[in-house]
C-alpha positions as CSV (number, residue, x, y, z in Angstrom):
1,M,-3.8,3.4,11.1
2,K,-5.1,6.2,8.8
3,V,-2.5,9.0,8.0
4,L,-2.2,11.9,5.6
5,T,0.6,11.2,3.0
6,E,2.1,13.3,0.3
7,Y,3.4,11.8,-3.0
8,N,5.0,13.1,-6.1
9,E,2.8,11.0,-8.3
10,R,-0.9,10.0,-8.3
11,Q,-1.5,6.7,-6.4
12,P,-4.0,3.9,-7.1
13,E,-7.0,3.6,-4.8
14,F,-5.5,0.4,-3.5
15,K,-2.5,-1.9,-3.7
16,Y,-2.7,-5.6,-2.6
17,M,0.7,-7.2,-2.3
18,D,0.5,-10.9,-1.8
19,K,3.6,-12.0,0.2
20,H,3.0,-15.7,-0.7
21,D,3.1,-16.7,2.9
22,G,-0.6,-16.6,3.6
23,T,-0.6,-12.8,4.1
24,A,-0.8,-9.7,2.0
25,D,0.1,-6.1,2.6
26,V,-2.7,-3.7,1.7
27,F,-2.5,0.0,1.0
28,I,-5.6,2.1,0.7
29,N,-5.3,5.6,-0.7
30,K,-8.1,8.2,-0.7
31,F,-7.2,11.3,-2.8
32,I,-7.6,14.6,-0.8
33,E,-6.0,17.3,-2.9
34,E,-3.3,18.4,-5.4
35,K,-0.8,21.0,-4.4
36,T,1.6,23.1,-6.4
37,N,4.9,24.3,-4.8
38,E,5.1,28.0,-5.6
39,E,8.9,28.0,-5.4
40,D,9.7,25.3,-8.0
41,G,6.4,24.5,-9.6
42,S,6.4,20.9,-8.6
43,T,3.1,19.1,-7.9
44,S,2.3,16.9,-5.0
45,F,-0.7,14.8,-4.2
46,I,-2.2,14.4,-0.8
47,Y,-3.9,11.2,0.2
48,E,-5.5,9.8,3.3
49,K,-3.8,6.4,3.6
50,N,-4.3,3.2,5.5
51,E,-1.9,0.3,5.4
52,F,-2.3,-3.1,7.0
53,T,-1.5,-6.8,6.7
54,V,-4.2,-9.4,6.2
55,N,-4.6,-13.1,6.0
56,T,-5.2,-13.8,2.3
57,N,-7.8,-16.4,3.2
58,E,-9.9,-13.8,5.1
59,I,-9.6,-10.8,2.9
60,T,-8.8,-11.2,-0.8
61,E,-7.7,-8.7,-3.5
62,E,-11.1,-9.1,-5.1
63,M,-12.9,-8.1,-1.9
64,I,-10.9,-5.0,-1.6
65,S,-11.2,-4.1,-5.3
66,E,-15.0,-4.1,-5.0
67,N,-14.9,-1.0,-2.8
68,P,-11.4,0.0,-1.5
69,M,-12.8,2.9,0.6
70,N,-14.6,0.3,2.8
71,Y,-11.1,-0.5,4.1
72,L,-9.9,3.0,4.7
73,D,-10.6,2.6,8.4
74,Y,-9.8,-1.1,8.6
75,P,-8.0,-1.8,11.9
76,P,-4.8,-3.7,11.3
77,K,-4.3,-6.9,13.2
78,K,-0.9,-7.5,14.7
79,I,0.8,-10.3,12.8
80,E,4.1,-11.5,14.2
81,I,6.8,-11.7,11.5
82,T,10.1,-13.4,12.0
83,L,13.4,-11.7,11.2
84,E,14.0,-14.4,8.5
85,Q,10.6,-13.6,6.9
86,R,11.4,-9.8,7.0
87,V,14.7,-10.4,5.2
88,S,13.1,-12.7,2.7
89,D,10.4,-10.0,2.0
90,L,13.0,-7.3,1.5
91,E,15.0,-9.5,-0.8
92,A,11.8,-10.2,-2.9
93,M,11.0,-6.5,-3.1
94,W,14.5,-5.7,-4.1
95,L,14.6,-8.3,-6.8
96,E,11.2,-7.2,-8.1
97,E,12.5,-3.6,-8.3
98,L,15.7,-4.7,-9.9
99,L,14.0,-6.8,-12.5
100,G,11.4,-4.2,-13.3
101,G,8.3,-5.8,-11.5
102,D,4.8,-4.6,-12.4
103,E,4.7,-0.9,-13.0
104,E,1.6,1.2,-12.0
């Protein structure tokens, strides 16, 4: 589902996070505008964003990298995820953050 999102930093056009279970979380970001807060001078970046989960055999990172905006309106499929898988995914993200994972 496409939504407007505000960030403190610029975002990449897409992020493809392979969960190593046959699925990947995909985040598509279309830059809309840069705003400056008059009170504190901070800058924020507004993006139109879509996020969804795909089967890695159906949609690959290479497919998305060719033209990420083709996926801005991509309708997400509902994928059932077990509680055990959710906990495992959270642990993996936590470890990646703790160990410094790949920085954008």
